[in-house]
C-alpha positions in Angstrom: -57.9 15.8 214.9 -60.9 18.3 214.8 -62.9 18.8 211.7 -64.0 22.4 210.8 -66.5 23.5 208.2 -65.7 27.0 206.9 -67.9 28.8 204.5 -66.7 31.3 202.0 -63.2 29.7 202.5 -61.7 30.8 199.1 -60.6 34.3 200.0 -60.1 36.8 202.7 -60.7 35.7 206.4 -62.1 32.3 205.3 -58.9 31.5 203.4 -56.6 32.6 206.1 -58.7 30.6 208.7 -58.4 27.6 206.6 -54.6 28.1 206.2 -54.2 28.5 210.0 -56.4 25.6 211.2 -54.6 23.3 208.7 -51.4 24.5 210.1 -52.6 23.4 213.6 -53.3 19.9 212.2 -57.1 20.1 211.8 -59.2 18.9 209.0 -61.0 21.5 207.1 -64.1 21.2 204.9 -63.9 24.4 202.9 -67.1 25.6 201.2 -67.1 28.1 198.3 -69.5 28.9 195.4 -66.9 28.1 192.6 -64.3 25.5 193.7 -62.9 25.2 190.2 -61.5 28.8 190.3 -60.5 28.8 194.0 -56.8 28.5 193.1 -55.5 29.9 196.4 -57.7 27.5 198.3 -56.6 24.4 196.3 -52.9 25.4 196.8 -53.4 24.5 200.5 -54.3 20.9 199.6 -51.9 18.2 200.7 -51.5 14.5 200.2 -53.0 13.8 203.6 -56.3 14.9 202.6 -56.8 17.2 205.5 -58.4 19.9 203.3 -61.6 19.1 201.4 -63.0 21.7 199.1 -66.6 21.4 198.2 -69.1 23.5 196.4 -71.4 25.5 198.6 -73.8 28.3 197.6 -75.1 29.1 201.2 -78.4 30.7 199.9 -79.4 27.6 197.8 -81.2 24.9 199.8 -80.2 22.2 197.4 -76.5 23.2 197.7 -76.6 23.2 201.3 -78.3 19.8 201.4 -75.8 18.3 199.1 -72.9 19.8 201.1 -74.2 18.5 204.4 -75.3 15.2 203.0 -71.7 14.5 202.1 -70.9 14.9 205.8 -73.7 12.8 207.0 -71.6 10.1 208.6 -68.9 12.4 210.0 -68.3 14.6 213.0 -68.0 18.3 212.7 -66.4 19.9 215.6 -66.7 23.6 214.4 -68.9 25.4 211.9 -67.6 28.8 210.9 -70.0 30.8 209.1 -67.7 33.2 207.3 -69.6 33.8 204.0 -71.0 37.3 203.9 -72.0 40.2 201.7 -71.8 43.9 202.0 -75.4 44.4 200.6 -74.8 46.4 197.5 -73.7 50.0 196.7 -76.9 51.7 197.3 -77.8 51.6 201.1 -78.8 55.2 201.7 -82.2 56.9 202.5 -82.3 58.3 198.9 -80.8 55.3 197.0 -81.9 52.0 198.6 -81.4 48.8 196.5 -84.1 46.7 198.1 -83.0 43.6 196.1 -79.6 43.8 197.4 -81.0 44.4 200.9 -83.0 41.1 200.7 -79.8 39.3 199.4 -77.9 40.5 202.4 -80.4 38.9 204.7 -80.3 35.7 202.8 -76.5 35.6 203.0 -75.8 37.2 206.3 -78.6 36.1 208.4 -80.6 33.2 206.9 -77.6 31.2 205.7 -75.8 30.9 209.0 -79.0 29.4 210.5 -79.4 27.1 207.5 -76.0 25.8 207.7 -76.3 25.3 211.5 -79.5 23.3 211.2 -78.1 21.1 208.3 -74.9 20.3 210.3 -76.6 19.9 213.7 -76.4 16.1 213.5 -72.9 16.1 212.8 -72.1 18.7 215.4 -73.9 16.6 218.0 -71.2 13.9 217.6 -68.4 16.3 218.7 -67.1 16.5 222.2 -67.1 20.5 222.1 -69.3 21.5 219.2 -69.1 25.2 218.3 -70.9 27.5 215.8 -69.1 30.7 215.1 -70.7 33.3 213.0 -68.6 36.3 211.7 -70.9 39.3 212.4 -69.9 42.9 212.7 -69.9 45.7 215.3 -71.9 47.6 212.6 -75.0 45.4 213.8 -74.5 46.5 217.4 -77.5 48.5 218.5 -75.2 50.0 221.2 -73.2 51.6 218.5 -74.5 54.6 216.8 -73.6 55.2 213.1 -75.4 56.0 209.8 -75.8 54.4 206.4 -75.2 50.8 205.3 -78.8 49.8 206.2 -78.6 46.5 204.5 -75.4 45.3 206.0 -76.0 46.7 209.5 -79.5 45.3 209.8 -78.5 41.8 208.4 -75.8 41.7 211.0 -77.9 42.9 213.9 -80.4 40.1 212.9 -77.8 37.4 212.8 -76.5 38.5 216.3 -80.0 37.8 217.6 -80.3 34.6 215.6 -77.1 33.3 217.3 -78.2 34.4 220.8 -81.5 32.5 220.5 -79.8 29.5 218.9 -77.4 29.4 221.8 -80.2 29.1 224.2 -82.1 26.4 222.2 -79.0 24.3 221.6 -77.7 24.6 225.2 -79.2 21.2 226.1 -77.3 19.7 223.2 -74.0 21.0 224.4 -73.5 23.2 221.3 -71.8 26.5 221.8 -73.0 29.3 219.5 -71.8 32.9 219.2 -71.4 35.8 216.8 -68.0 37.4 216.5 -66.8 40.8 215.2 -63.6 40.0 213.2 -62.5 43.5 213.2 -62.5 46.0 210.3 -60.2 44.0 208.1 -58.3 44.8 204.9 -60.2 42.5 202.5 -62.2 43.0 199.4 -65.2 43.9 201.5 -63.3 45.9 204.2 -61.3 47.8 201.8 -57.5 48.9 201.8 -58.1 51.5 204.4 -59.3 49.1 207.1 -57.7 48.9 210.6 -56.2 45.4 210.6 -54.8 42.8 208.3 -56.4 39.4 207.4 -53.6 37.7 209.3 -54.2 39.7 212.5 -58.0 39.0 212.4 -57.5 35.3 211.7 -55.0 34.8 214.4 -57.4 36.2 217.0 -60.3 34.3 215.7 -58.5 31.0 215.7 -57.5 31.7 219.3 -61.0 32.5 220.2 -62.6 29.4 218.5 -60.0 27.1 220.2 -60.9 28.5 223.6 -64.6 28.6 223.4 -66.5 27.1 226.4 -70.2 26.9 227.3 -69.8 30.1 229.3 -69.0 32.0 226.0 -72.2 30.7 224.3 -74.9 33.3 223.3 -72.6 36.2 223.8 -71.0 38.7 221.2 -67.3 38.5 220.9 -64.5 40.3 219.1 -61.4 38.8 217.5 -59.5 39.9 220.3 -61.5 37.6 222.6 -63.2 40.6 224.2 -67.0 40.8 224.9 -68.6 43.3 222.6 -71.8 45.3 223.6 -74.9 44.2 221.7 
């Protein structure tokens, strides 16, 4: 039985990933900011204890330390950095919210690295350790589009973080890669997005299950296709 850590697991893609991996017989340690109100997440709990819900505020060092400390003696096969933020409503050249921009970097860029480093000792115990960070095609420099400076730049940055991390962790046998989950109908993606949460999660689960060292340090989509940087 593999153990996965999923951040931002209380809703959207994180919740559906949790549901699907549990359905495959995996053990999931689900992190979320407010476990006491994560009713849909707790509804997935069963008597076998395969789902463990723990508080995790990904931008708070003490919270990350407490979360990882509870796993200190365990093996973590997969870390899925799912928690993310859009970066505020004001992201244009005439109305930039700089505070929200900084927050976007804290959540979308720094936190995935922080979690990866905190859980590295546990990942090293796994036979095929994987770090998957949900990014976005909006962070691809090869794709030209406007606006959403905070979101785009934080995702472009985490793409590079994961690429460098993959190189540095190669000798440890740890696979690391960013993944575009699609434009998904979530609170963040909105009702007009291209695909459902179920479609995205199904593809992501297949990708995570099939990752090999050859995938590491490359940018993938939920369909398992390589995405231009």
